C-alpha positions as CSV (number, residue, x, y, z in Angstrom):
1,M,0.0,0.0,0.0
2,T,1.2,3.5,-0.8
3,S,0.6,6.3,1.7
4,A,1.1,9.4,-0.6
5,P,-2.0,10.7,-2.4
6,L,-2.5,9.6,-5.9
7,K,-3.3,12.0,-8.8
8,L,-6.2,11.5,-11.1
9,V,-6.0,13.8,-14.2
10,G,-9.3,13.9,-16.1
11,A,-12.3,15.9,-17.1
12,H,-15.9,16.2,-15.9
13,G,-17.2,15.3,-19.3
14,S,-15.1,12.2,-19.6
15,P,-17.0,9.0,-18.6
16,Y,-13.8,7.1,-17.8
17,S,-12.6,10.0,-15.6
18,R,-15.9,10.0,-13.6
19,K,-15.6,6.2,-13.4
20,M,-12.2,6.3,-11.8
21,R,-13.0,9.2,-9.5
22,A,-16.0,7.2,-8.2
23,V,-13.7,4.1,-7.7
24,L,-11.2,6.1,-5.7
25,R,-13.9,7.7,-3.6
26,Y,-15.5,4.4,-2.8
27,R,-12.2,2.7,-1.9
28,R,-11.3,5.7,0.3
29,I,-8.0,6.1,-1.4
30,P,-6.5,9.6,-0.9
31,F,-6.1,11.3,-4.3
32,R,-6.0,14.7,-6.0
33,W,-8.5,15.4,-8.8
34,I,-6.8,17.5,-11.5
35,L,-8.6,18.8,-14.5
36,R,-6.6,18.1,-17.7
37,G,-5.2,21.3,-19.2
38,S,-5.9,23.3,-16.1
39,P,-3.3,25.4,-14.3
40,Q,-3.0,22.5,-11.8
41,D,-2.1,20.0,-14.5
42,V,1.7,20.3,-14.0
43,G,4.4,17.7,-13.3
44,V,2.3,14.8,-14.6
45,P,4.5,12.1,-16.2
46,E,4.0,11.5,-20.0
47,V,1.8,8.7,-21.1
48,P,2.1,6.8,-24.4
49,I,-1.3,8.0,-25.7
50,A,-2.9,11.3,-24.9
51,L,-6.0,9.8,-23.2
52,I,-7.8,10.5,-19.9
53,P,-8.0,9.8,-17.1
54,V,-4.3,9.6,-16.2
55,L,-3.7,7.8,-12.9
56,V,-0.4,8.9,-11.3
57,V,1.0,6.5,-8.7
58,P,4.0,7.6,-6.5
59,G,7.1,5.6,-7.3
60,T,8.7,3.3,-4.7
61,G,12.3,3.0,-3.7
62,G,13.2,6.4,-4.9
63,A,11.7,5.9,-8.4
64,G,9.7,8.8,-9.9
65,D,6.0,8.9,-10.2
66,E,4.4,6.4,-12.6
67,A,1.5,7.4,-14.9
68,M,-0.9,5.1,-16.6
69,I,-4.0,5.2,-18.8
70,D,-7.0,3.0,-19.4
71,S,-9.5,2.6,-16.6
72,T,-9.6,-1.2,-16.4
73,P,-5.8,-1.6,-15.9
74,Q,-6.0,1.3,-13.5
75,I,-8.6,-0.6,-11.4
76,R,-6.5,-3.7,-11.4
77,R,-3.4,-1.8,-10.3
78,L,-5.3,-0.3,-7.4
79,E,-6.2,-3.8,-6.4
80,Q,-2.5,-4.6,-6.1
81,L,-1.7,-1.5,-4.1
82,Y,-4.7,-1.4,-1.7
83,G,-6.3,-4.3,0.1
84,E,-9.5,-2.8,1.5
85,R,-12.8,-2.4,-0.2
86,S,-12.0,-4.3,-3.3
87,V,-14.2,-3.9,-6.4
88,I,-13.3,-7.4,-7.8
89,P,-15.7,-10.2,-6.5
90,P,-13.7,-13.0,-4.8
91,D,-15.6,-15.8,-6.7
92,P,-13.8,-16.1,-10.1
93,V,-17.1,-16.8,-11.9
94,V,-18.8,-13.7,-10.5
95,A,-15.6,-11.8,-11.2
96,F,-15.7,-12.8,-14.8
97,L,-19.3,-11.7,-15.2
98,D,-18.5,-8.4,-13.4
99,A,-15.6,-7.9,-15.8
100,L,-17.7,-8.7,-18.9
101,I,-20.4,-6.1,-17.9
102,E,-17.6,-3.5,-17.1
103,D,-16.2,-4.1,-20.6
104,Y,-19.6,-3.9,-22.2
105,A,-20.1,-0.5,-20.5
106,D,-16.6,0.8,-21.5
107,E,-16.7,-0.4,-25.1
108,W,-20.3,-0.6,-26.1
109,L,-22.3,1.8,-24.0
110,T,-19.8,4.5,-24.8
111,K,-21.1,4.4,-28.3
112,A,-24.5,5.6,-27.0
113,M,-22.8,8.3,-25.0
114,F,-20.8,9.6,-28.0
115,H,-23.8,9.2,-30.3
116,Y,-26.3,11.1,-28.2
117,R,-23.8,13.9,-27.3
118,W,-22.8,14.6,-30.9
119,A,-25.7,13.6,-33.1
120,Y,-28.4,15.9,-31.7
121,P,-28.0,19.7,-32.0
122,P,-29.2,20.6,-28.4
123,D,-26.6,18.1,-27.0
124,V,-23.9,19.4,-29.3
125,R,-24.6,23.0,-28.2
126,K,-24.5,22.1,-24.5
127,A,-21.4,20.0,-24.7
128,S,-19.5,22.4,-26.9
129,L,-20.3,25.4,-24.6
130,I,-19.6,23.8,-21.2
131,L,-16.9,21.1,-21.6
132,P,-14.2,23.4,-22.8
133,M,-14.5,25.4,-19.6
134,D,-12.9,22.5,-17.6
135,R,-9.5,24.0,-18.5
136,D,-10.3,27.4,-17.1
137,V,-13.8,28.6,-16.0
138,T,-12.5,32.2,-16.0
139,A,-11.3,32.2,-19.6
140,P,-12.5,35.1,-21.7
141,A,-15.7,34.6,-23.7
142,E,-13.9,35.2,-27.0
143,E,-11.4,32.4,-26.2
144,L,-14.1,30.0,-25.1
145,A,-16.2,30.7,-28.3
146,G,-13.2,29.7,-30.4
147,L,-12.6,26.6,-28.3
148,S,-16.2,25.6,-28.4
149,K,-16.4,25.8,-32.2
150,V,-13.3,23.8,-32.8
151,F,-14.1,21.2,-30.2
152,G,-17.7,20.7,-31.3
153,E,-16.8,20.4,-35.0
154,R,-14.0,17.9,-34.2
155,Q,-16.3,15.7,-32.1
156,V,-19.2,15.7,-34.6
157,G,-16.7,14.8,-37.3
158,R,-15.7,11.7,-35.3
159,L,-19.2,10.2,-35.0
160,A,-18.3,7.6,-37.7
161,V,-15.2,6.6,-35.8
162,V,-17.4,5.2,-33.0
163,G,-19.8,3.6,-35.4
164,S,-22.7,6.2,-35.3
165,N,-24.5,6.9,-38.5
166,E,-28.0,6.9,-40.0
167,T,-28.1,3.1,-40.1
168,T,-26.6,2.3,-36.7
169,G,-28.1,5.3,-34.8
170,P,-31.5,3.6,-34.1
171,I,-29.7,0.4,-33.1
172,I,-27.6,2.2,-30.6
173,E,-30.6,4.1,-29.2
174,A,-32.7,1.0,-28.8
175,S,-29.8,-0.7,-27.0
176,Y,-29.6,2.3,-24.6
177,R,-33.3,2.1,-23.8
178,R,-33.2,-1.6,-23.2
179,L,-30.2,-1.2,-20.8
180,L,-32.1,1.4,-18.8
181,R,-35.1,-0.9,-18.4
182,L,-32.9,-3.8,-17.5
183,L,-30.9,-1.8,-14.9
184,D,-34.1,-0.4,-13.5
185,A,-35.4,-3.9,-13.0
186,H,-32.2,-5.1,-11.4
187,L,-32.1,-2.1,-9.0
188,R,-35.5,-3.2,-7.7
189,V,-33.8,-6.3,-6.4
190,R,-30.2,-5.3,-5.4
191,P,-28.4,-2.0,-5.0
192,F,-25.4,-3.0,-7.2
193,I,-24.8,-5.4,-10.1
194,T,-23.2,-8.3,-8.1
195,G,-24.8,-7.7,-4.7
196,G,-24.8,-5.3,-1.8
197,R,-21.5,-3.8,-2.6
198,P,-20.2,-2.3,-5.9
199,G,-17.9,-4.1,-8.4
200,A,-16.0,-2.8,-11.4
201,S,-19.2,-3.3,-13.5
202,D,-21.1,-0.7,-11.4
203,F,-18.4,1.9,-12.0
204,G,-18.2,1.1,-15.7
205,L,-21.9,1.6,-16.1
206,F,-21.8,4.7,-13.9
207,G,-19.1,6.3,-16.0
208,Q,-21.0,6.2,-19.2
209,L,-24.4,6.9,-17.6
210,S,-23.0,9.9,-15.7
211,Q,-23.0,11.6,-19.1
212,L,-26.0,9.9,-20.7
213,A,-28.4,10.3,-17.9
214,L,-27.0,13.3,-16.0
215,F,-25.6,15.7,-18.5
216,D,-26.6,15.3,-22.2
217,P,-30.2,16.6,-22.7
218,T,-31.6,14.1,-25.2
219,S,-30.4,10.9,-23.5
220,T,-31.2,12.3,-20.0
221,A,-34.8,12.9,-21.1
222,V,-34.9,9.3,-22.2
223,A,-33.6,8.1,-18.8
224,V,-36.2,10.3,-16.9
225,S,-38.9,8.7,-19.0
226,E,-37.7,5.1,-19.0
227,A,-35.8,4.7,-15.7
228,P,-35.8,7.5,-13.1
229,R,-34.5,4.9,-10.5
230,V,-31.3,4.7,-12.5
231,I,-30.8,8.4,-12.2
232,A,-31.1,8.2,-8.4
233,W,-28.7,5.3,-8.4
234,L,-26.1,7.3,-10.3
235,H,-26.2,10.0,-7.7
236,H,-25.4,7.4,-5.1
237,V,-22.5,5.8,-7.0
238,E,-20.9,9.2,-7.6
239,D,-19.6,9.0,-4.0
240,L,-19.9,5.8,-2.1
241,G,-17.2,6.6,0.5
242,S,-19.6,6.4,3.3
243,L,-20.9,3.0,2.4
244,E,-19.9,0.3,4.8
245,V,-19.4,-3.1,3.2
246,S,-18.3,-6.7,4.1
247,E,-17.4,-9.8,2.2
248,A,-20.9,-11.1,2.8
249,D,-22.3,-8.4,0.6
250,W,-21.1,-10.2,-2.6
251,T,-23.9,-12.3,-4.0
252,P,-23.1,-16.1,-4.4
253,R,-23.0,-17.2,-8.1
254,D,-26.1,-19.4,-7.8
255,E,-28.1,-16.5,-6.3
256,L,-27.4,-13.9,-9.0
257,G,-30.9,-14.1,-10.3
258,Q,-33.0,-13.4,-13.4
259,T,-32.2,-9.7,-13.6
260,I,-28.5,-10.5,-14.1
261,H,-29.3,-13.2,-16.6
262,A,-31.4,-10.6,-18.5
263,L,-28.5,-8.1,-18.5
264,L,-26.1,-10.7,-19.7
265,S,-28.5,-11.6,-22.5
266,E,-28.4,-7.9,-23.6
267,V,-24.6,-8.1,-23.6
268,G,-24.8,-11.2,-25.8
269,R,-27.4,-9.6,-28.0
270,V,-25.3,-6.5,-29.0
271,Y,-21.8,-6.5,-27.7
272,V,-20.6,-10.1,-28.4
273,P,-21.7,-9.9,-32.1
274,F,-19.8,-6.5,-32.3
275,L,-16.7,-8.1,-30.9
276,L,-16.8,-11.1,-33.2
277,A,-17.4,-8.9,-36.3
278,N,-14.6,-6.5,-35.2
279,A,-12.2,-9.4,-34.7
280,A,-13.1,-10.8,-38.2
281,A,-12.5,-7.4,-39.8
282,L,-9.2,-7.1,-38.1
283,E,-8.1,-10.5,-39.4
284,R,-9.1,-9.4,-42.9
285,G,-7.0,-6.3,-42.5
286,E,-10.0,-4.0,-42.8
């Protein structure tokens, strides 16, 4: 275990940044939240790819700070450094299911997040205006206007990169609505995906839904209509530092129940076919 505070460098509009901040809060790990590009974003070691969040872990034995990207490896690294309040279920079967749902959230649900934010004009307007202020809320209006225009145009132009177009848009939106209903049904039975304490899957879902159901206007309106319980749940998961947990709070594998089966069926319905098609395309060099 390391005693020095960690650093988490991210942004409010980044689902993965919000995911990792919630993990650190729940695990009661001391850390500094630093907005990327802000005046406080100094002395952060370089990372191989300019992605956020960046997790900075103090070096040991006189070594310098170590920085890493990608939220799933970050979670696993924290498991090595800190023993208390783990987010990995001890049963390997349940841990696999938890990891699968986390991956679905990180890699499939993020398509819905990006689609809703940059495909609908009201959402584009809000995100373009507000998100650039993360760097400096006191920035002059003229400077912010320029940043907003460049930022918005760049993101809208990247819709195709995440697979959002006229053909796939309805598929992505239908998947989002189904997830909301499935999660709403599950939360009527248990407060978290794998029991009475959160796993990595809870934080993966929270990260994407912190944008979809709490920030972006169109997808938030869908959540209010389809699953207001999910919105309330997100407010809880934002900071679970006060939640007391024990090992008995993990649900045994044979008691996971129908609501988890239904959620896994949705993963199999949309995410697994996507992974198989993506792997086949990669093998063909496409």
